[in-house]
C-alpha positions as CSV (number, residue, x, y, z in Angstrom):
1,M,2.1,4.7,-195.5
2,I,4.5,5.8,-198.2
3,V,5.7,2.2,-199.0
4,N,4.0,-1.2,-198.9
5,P,5.1,-3.5,-196.0
6,A,7.3,-6.5,-196.8
7,N,5.4,-9.5,-198.2
8,R,6.6,-11.6,-195.4
9,I,4.5,-9.8,-192.8
10,A,1.3,-10.3,-194.8
11,T,1.4,-13.9,-193.7
12,V,1.5,-13.2,-190.0
13,E,-0.9,-11.4,-187.7
14,E,-0.4,-9.5,-184.5
15,Y,0.0,-12.1,-181.7
16,Y,-3.4,-13.0,-180.2
17,F,-2.5,-12.0,-176.6
18,S,-1.2,-8.6,-177.8
19,K,-4.6,-7.8,-179.2
20,K,-6.7,-9.5,-176.5
21,R,-4.8,-7.9,-173.6
22,A,-5.6,-4.5,-175.1
23,E,-9.3,-5.4,-175.2
24,V,-9.2,-6.7,-171.6
25,A,-7.4,-3.5,-170.5
26,E,-10.2,-1.5,-172.1
27,L,-12.8,-3.5,-170.2
28,Q,-11.0,-2.9,-167.0
29,K,-10.7,0.8,-167.7
30,N,-14.5,0.8,-168.0
31,G,-14.9,-0.8,-164.6
32,A,-14.8,-4.6,-165.2
33,D,-13.2,-6.6,-162.5
34,I,-11.3,-9.1,-164.7
35,I,-9.8,-12.2,-163.3
36,H,-6.8,-13.2,-165.5
37,L,-6.6,-17.0,-166.2
38,G,-5.3,-16.6,-169.7
39,I,-1.6,-16.1,-169.9
40,G,1.2,-18.3,-168.5
41,C,3.1,-15.5,-166.9
42,P,4.3,-16.6,-163.4
43,D,3.0,-14.2,-160.7
44,M,5.2,-15.4,-157.9
45,M,8.4,-13.6,-157.1
46,P,11.9,-15.0,-157.9
47,D,14.3,-15.9,-155.2
48,R,15.3,-12.7,-153.3
49,Q,19.0,-13.5,-153.8
50,V,18.4,-13.1,-157.6
51,H,17.1,-9.6,-157.1
52,N,19.8,-8.7,-154.7
53,T,22.5,-9.9,-157.1
54,I,21.0,-7.9,-159.9
55,S,20.7,-4.8,-157.7
56,D,24.3,-5.1,-156.6
57,A,25.5,-5.6,-160.1
58,L,23.8,-2.4,-161.4
59,Y,26.5,-0.2,-159.8
60,R,29.6,-2.1,-160.7
61,P,31.9,-0.5,-163.3
62,A,31.1,-1.4,-166.9
63,S,27.8,-3.2,-165.9
64,N,26.1,-1.3,-168.7
65,A,28.7,-2.1,-171.3
66,Y,28.2,-4.3,-174.4
67,Q,28.6,-7.9,-173.6
68,G,29.8,-10.9,-175.6
69,Y,27.3,-12.5,-178.0
70,R,27.7,-15.8,-176.3
71,G,26.8,-14.4,-172.9
72,L,29.0,-14.5,-169.8
73,P,31.2,-17.6,-169.5
74,E,29.8,-18.1,-165.9
75,L,26.3,-18.0,-167.3
76,R,27.0,-20.7,-169.9
77,E,28.7,-22.7,-167.1
78,A,25.6,-22.3,-164.9
79,F,23.3,-23.5,-167.7
80,A,25.6,-26.5,-168.3
81,N,25.6,-27.3,-164.6
82,W,21.8,-26.9,-164.5
83,Y,21.4,-29.5,-167.2
84,K,23.8,-31.8,-165.4
85,N,22.1,-31.5,-162.1
86,I,18.5,-31.4,-163.2
87,Y,18.4,-33.6,-166.3
88,S,21.6,-35.6,-166.0
89,V,22.7,-34.2,-169.4
90,D,26.3,-33.2,-170.2
91,V,26.8,-30.2,-172.5
92,N,29.9,-28.3,-173.2
93,P,29.4,-24.7,-171.8
94,T,31.9,-23.3,-174.3
95,T,30.5,-24.8,-177.5
96,E,27.1,-26.3,-176.9
97,V,25.2,-23.6,-174.9
98,L,23.9,-20.3,-176.3
99,P,22.1,-17.9,-173.9
100,L,19.1,-16.3,-175.4
101,M,16.7,-13.4,-174.7
102,G,14.1,-16.0,-173.8
103,S,13.4,-19.1,-175.8
104,K,11.0,-17.2,-178.1
105,E,14.1,-15.5,-179.5
106,G,15.5,-19.0,-180.2
107,I,12.4,-19.9,-182.3
108,L,13.1,-17.1,-184.7
109,I,16.8,-17.6,-184.8
110,I,16.5,-21.3,-185.6
111,N,14.2,-20.5,-188.6
112,M,16.5,-17.8,-189.8
113,A,19.6,-20.0,-189.5
114,F,18.3,-23.2,-191.1
115,V,15.1,-22.7,-193.1
116,N,15.3,-21.5,-196.7
117,E,12.2,-20.3,-198.5
118,G,10.2,-23.3,-199.5
119,D,11.8,-25.7,-197.0
120,T,9.4,-27.8,-195.0
121,V,8.9,-27.3,-191.3
122,L,6.8,-29.7,-189.2
123,I,4.7,-28.0,-186.5
124,P,2.2,-29.5,-184.0
125,N,-1.5,-28.8,-184.2
126,P,-2.3,-27.7,-181.6
127,G,1.0,-25.9,-180.8
128,Y,2.5,-22.6,-179.7
129,P,1.6,-20.0,-182.3
130,A,5.2,-18.6,-182.4
131,Y,6.3,-21.8,-184.2
132,T,4.0,-20.9,-187.1
133,S,4.7,-17.2,-187.2
134,A,8.5,-17.7,-187.3
135,A,8.3,-20.3,-190.0
136,K,6.1,-18.0,-192.1
137,L,8.6,-15.2,-191.7
138,A,11.2,-17.5,-193.1
139,G,9.0,-18.4,-196.1
140,A,8.8,-22.0,-195.0
141,N,6.4,-24.7,-196.3
142,I,4.5,-25.4,-193.1
143,K,3.1,-28.9,-192.6
144,Y,1.1,-29.5,-189.5
145,Y,1.1,-32.8,-187.8
146,N,-2.0,-33.7,-185.7
147,L,-2.0,-34.0,-181.9
148,T,-5.4,-35.4,-180.7
149,E,-6.9,-36.4,-177.4
150,E,-7.6,-39.8,-178.9
151,N,-3.9,-40.3,-179.4
152,N,-3.0,-38.9,-176.0
153,W,-1.6,-35.7,-177.6
154,Q,1.3,-37.7,-179.1
155,P,2.4,-37.6,-182.7
156,D,1.2,-40.3,-185.1
157,F,4.4,-41.6,-186.8
158,N,2.4,-43.0,-189.8
159,E,1.2,-39.5,-190.4
160,L,4.7,-38.1,-189.9
161,E,6.1,-40.5,-192.6
162,Q,3.6,-39.0,-195.0
163,L,4.4,-35.4,-194.2
164,V,8.2,-35.5,-194.2
165,D,9.9,-34.8,-197.5
166,N,13.4,-34.2,-198.9
167,R,13.2,-30.5,-198.0
168,T,12.2,-31.0,-194.4
169,K,14.6,-28.9,-192.2
170,T,13.0,-28.9,-188.7
171,M,10.3,-30.4,-186.6
172,W,9.0,-28.7,-183.5
173,I,7.8,-30.5,-180.3
174,T,7.1,-29.3,-176.8
175,Y,6.7,-31.6,-173.8
176,P,5.2,-30.9,-171.3
177,G,2.9,-29.7,-174.0
178,M,1.8,-26.2,-174.7
179,P,-1.2,-25.9,-174.7
180,T,-2.1,-29.5,-173.9
181,A,-0.1,-29.8,-170.6
182,K,0.8,-33.4,-171.6
183,T,4.1,-35.0,-170.7
184,A,5.9,-37.2,-173.2
185,D,5.1,-40.9,-173.0
186,D,7.9,-43.2,-172.2
187,G,10.0,-43.9,-175.3
188,L,8.5,-41.0,-177.3
189,F,11.7,-39.0,-177.3
190,E,13.7,-42.0,-178.5
191,K,11.4,-42.6,-181.4
192,L,11.4,-38.9,-182.4
193,V,15.2,-38.7,-182.3
194,A,15.4,-41.8,-184.5
195,F,12.9,-40.4,-186.9
196,A,14.9,-37.1,-187.2
197,R,18.1,-39.0,-187.8
198,K,16.5,-41.2,-190.4
199,H,15.2,-38.2,-192.3
200,K,18.1,-35.9,-191.6
201,F,16.4,-32.9,-190.1
202,I,16.7,-31.0,-186.9
203,L,14.3,-31.9,-184.1
204,V,13.6,-29.0,-181.7
205,N,12.2,-29.4,-178.3
206,D,10.8,-26.3,-176.6
207,N,11.2,-27.3,-172.9
208,P,10.3,-24.4,-170.5
209,Y,7.7,-26.4,-168.5
210,S,9.7,-29.4,-167.5
211,L,10.1,-28.4,-163.9
212,I,6.5,-27.4,-163.2
213,L,4.2,-30.1,-161.7
214,T,6.3,-33.0,-163.1
215,D,7.4,-36.1,-161.3
216,K,10.6,-36.3,-163.3
217,A,12.3,-33.5,-165.3
218,K,12.7,-34.8,-168.9
219,S,14.9,-33.5,-171.6
220,L,15.1,-34.5,-175.3
221,L,18.9,-34.5,-174.8
222,Q,18.6,-37.5,-172.4
223,V,18.4,-39.6,-175.5
224,E,21.8,-41.1,-176.4
225,N,23.6,-38.9,-179.1
226,A,20.5,-36.6,-179.4
227,L,22.9,-33.7,-179.9
228,D,23.7,-35.0,-183.4
229,V,20.2,-34.0,-184.6
230,C,18.5,-32.0,-181.9
231,I,18.2,-28.6,-180.4
232,E,16.6,-28.0,-177.0
233,L,15.3,-24.6,-175.9
234,N,14.8,-23.9,-172.2
235,S,14.1,-20.8,-170.1
236,L,14.1,-19.3,-166.6
237,S,10.7,-17.6,-167.3
238,K,8.7,-20.4,-165.7
239,A,11.2,-22.4,-163.6
240,A,12.6,-19.3,-161.8
241,N,9.7,-16.9,-162.0
242,L,11.7,-14.6,-164.3
243,P,9.5,-14.0,-167.4
244,G,10.4,-10.3,-167.8
245,M,14.1,-11.0,-167.6
246,R,14.0,-12.8,-170.9
247,M,16.6,-15.3,-170.0
248,G,16.8,-18.6,-171.8
249,A,19.3,-20.8,-173.7
250,A,19.7,-23.1,-176.7
251,F,21.5,-26.4,-176.2
252,A,22.9,-28.0,-179.3
253,N,26.0,-29.3,-181.0
254,K,28.8,-26.8,-181.8
255,D,28.0,-26.6,-185.5
256,V,24.3,-25.7,-184.8
257,I,25.3,-23.2,-182.1
258,D,27.7,-21.5,-184.4
259,C,25.0,-21.1,-187.1
260,M,22.6,-19.7,-184.6
261,L,25.3,-17.3,-183.4
262,R,25.8,-16.0,-187.0
263,V,22.2,-14.8,-186.9
264,K,22.1,-13.6,-183.3
265,S,25.3,-11.6,-183.5
266,N,24.0,-9.5,-186.4
267,Y,21.0,-8.0,-184.6
268,D,21.8,-7.6,-181.0
269,N,24.8,-6.5,-178.9
270,G,24.6,-9.0,-176.1
271,M,22.5,-9.4,-173.0
272,Y,22.5,-7.0,-170.0
273,K,25.2,-8.1,-167.6
274,P,23.3,-7.6,-164.3
275,L,20.5,-9.8,-165.6
276,M,23.0,-12.5,-166.6
277,E,24.5,-12.4,-163.1
278,G,21.1,-12.8,-161.6
279,A,20.3,-15.7,-163.9
280,V,23.5,-17.5,-162.6
281,V,22.0,-17.3,-159.1
282,A,18.6,-18.6,-160.3
283,L,20.3,-21.5,-162.1
284,N,22.1,-22.6,-158.9
285,A,18.8,-22.9,-157.0
286,G,18.5,-26.2,-155.1
287,P,15.6,-28.8,-155.3
288,E,13.8,-27.0,-152.4
289,W,13.1,-24.1,-154.7
290,Y,11.2,-26.2,-157.2
291,A,9.5,-28.2,-154.5
292,N,8.1,-24.9,-152.9
293,I,6.8,-23.4,-156.1
294,N,5.2,-26.7,-157.1
295,E,3.4,-26.9,-153.8
296,V,1.7,-23.6,-154.7
297,Y,0.9,-24.7,-158.3
298,A,-0.5,-28.0,-157.0
299,R,-3.0,-26.1,-154.7
300,R,-3.9,-23.8,-157.5
301,R,-4.5,-26.7,-159.9
302,E,-7.0,-28.2,-157.5
303,I,-9.0,-25.0,-157.5
304,A,-8.7,-24.7,-161.3
305,I,-10.1,-28.2,-161.6
306,E,-13.1,-27.2,-159.4
307,F,-13.6,-24.1,-161.7
308,L,-13.6,-26.3,-164.8
309,E,-16.0,-28.8,-163.3
310,K,-18.4,-26.1,-162.2
311,L,-18.2,-24.7,-165.7
312,G,-19.3,-28.1,-167.1
313,C,-16.0,-29.5,-168.4
314,K,-15.8,-33.3,-168.3
315,N,-13.1,-36.0,-168.6
316,F,-10.1,-33.7,-168.8
317,N,-6.6,-34.5,-167.6
318,K,-6.4,-33.5,-163.9
319,N,-2.8,-34.5,-163.5
320,T,-1.4,-31.9,-165.9
321,A,2.2,-30.7,-166.0
322,G,3.3,-27.1,-166.6
323,L,1.3,-23.9,-166.0
324,F,-2.0,-24.9,-167.7
325,I,-5.0,-27.1,-167.7
326,W,-6.4,-28.0,-171.1
327,A,-10.0,-29.1,-171.3
328,K,-12.8,-29.5,-173.9
329,A,-15.3,-26.7,-173.6
330,P,-18.8,-27.7,-172.2
331,E,-21.2,-29.0,-174.9
332,K,-23.5,-26.0,-174.4
333,F,-20.9,-23.9,-176.2
334,K,-20.3,-24.5,-180.0
335,D,-16.5,-24.2,-179.4
336,G,-13.8,-22.9,-177.1
337,N,-14.0,-19.4,-178.4
338,E,-17.7,-19.0,-177.5
339,C,-16.9,-20.4,-174.1
340,A,-14.1,-17.9,-173.6
341,D,-16.2,-15.0,-174.8
342,Y,-19.0,-16.0,-172.4
343,L,-16.6,-16.1,-169.5
344,L,-15.0,-12.7,-170.4
345,Y,-18.2,-10.7,-171.2
346,E,-20.6,-12.4,-168.7
347,K,-18.4,-13.4,-165.8
348,S,-15.3,-11.1,-166.2
349,I,-13.0,-14.1,-166.4
350,F,-10.3,-14.1,-169.0
351,I,-9.2,-17.5,-170.3
352,T,-7.6,-18.7,-173.6
353,P,-9.7,-20.3,-176.4
354,G,-7.9,-23.3,-177.9
355,F,-8.4,-22.2,-181.5
356,I,-5.3,-19.9,-181.3
357,F,-3.1,-23.0,-181.1
358,G,-4.5,-24.6,-184.3
359,S,-7.7,-26.3,-185.6
360,N,-7.3,-29.3,-183.3
361,G,-7.8,-26.8,-180.4
362,D,-11.1,-25.4,-181.6
363,K,-13.2,-27.3,-179.1
364,Y,-10.9,-26.6,-176.2
365,I,-10.1,-24.0,-173.6
366,R,-6.9,-23.4,-171.6
367,I,-6.7,-22.2,-168.0
368,S,-3.5,-20.7,-166.5
369,L,-2.3,-21.4,-163.0
370,C,-0.6,-18.1,-162.8
371,C,-3.2,-16.6,-160.5
372,N,-3.3,-16.7,-156.7
373,E,-5.6,-18.9,-154.8
374,E,-7.9,-16.1,-153.6
375,L,-8.6,-15.0,-157.2
376,L,-9.0,-18.6,-158.4
377,K,-11.6,-19.2,-155.7
378,K,-13.3,-15.9,-156.7
379,A,-13.5,-17.2,-160.2
380,V,-15.1,-20.4,-159.0
381,S,-17.7,-18.4,-157.1
382,R,-18.6,-16.5,-160.3
383,I,-19.4,-19.8,-162.0
């Protein structure tokens, strides 16, 4: 290499799944029959009308043209109606909704828009690794707050008071949790919004799992006046089985959306129009859509529970929300990573070790429900 890479990338590594999937692919190439229980990539098809809409749109004049940075007006309107119908939250589609190429894009944009070098960012441990990577790229001072099984995977506000400082810009939360699959206890969102308002930082809820295996869809924006201090990211990847379409949105007040747009508009040229039109159809799905996919996930969850019990896992939450089950690795393994390696190399089953989500995940493993029942039963038989 003729020049040294930027200092900022010295603080981040290639995403775990990027490396691990290459290893798994090599094992498969050499004949291993790998069962994939590692990644939360929905395997069920989206509604057929979504595909039909995209297909029809491909051949319309100017379908391949540059689009507005804020997305189609009808897409923003559909997102706003989705929040009204699903979460009973009112947002202005013109000023308070910003379509994104998946919520992962939003994680980086928020850091670029609001975090200066040395500013403090509060991140859950365990938590989604992208929160840490994006904060590092922004040069943030990362402070991890602990989520533990003993505290029901909820923040300890006494600890948060010790961590927050006068340079705190953002705090990241995700409920239903990733990786813990834990829903927010009653009153938690209200406490968190009050805490953010008290200390004058932005509270960000990453909310892609709220419609999967939940009794009631929750949004941080259900808290009164939450838009004053909050951003919520949401996505169609999980709820509509559209992970490859990269279709999500940020919901925030006008000032926040405008700041995010100043970043976004400088590195892309809008989203592909046929995909946006397909997303409008997906957002208009009725309650029967979510009921049907959740029936499938509920059956899969029962088989995944059997898998974990046969593996030797004990006392884990069997009523999880979202696409995962989070469990402490059996005592015969020193940690979750050893358990994951055993399953991969001895049983040809790919799961996720908890350490990738932070030190509080070292002893845990995560099982994805994005695998059909036949393969899940096959995984049980291998144990």
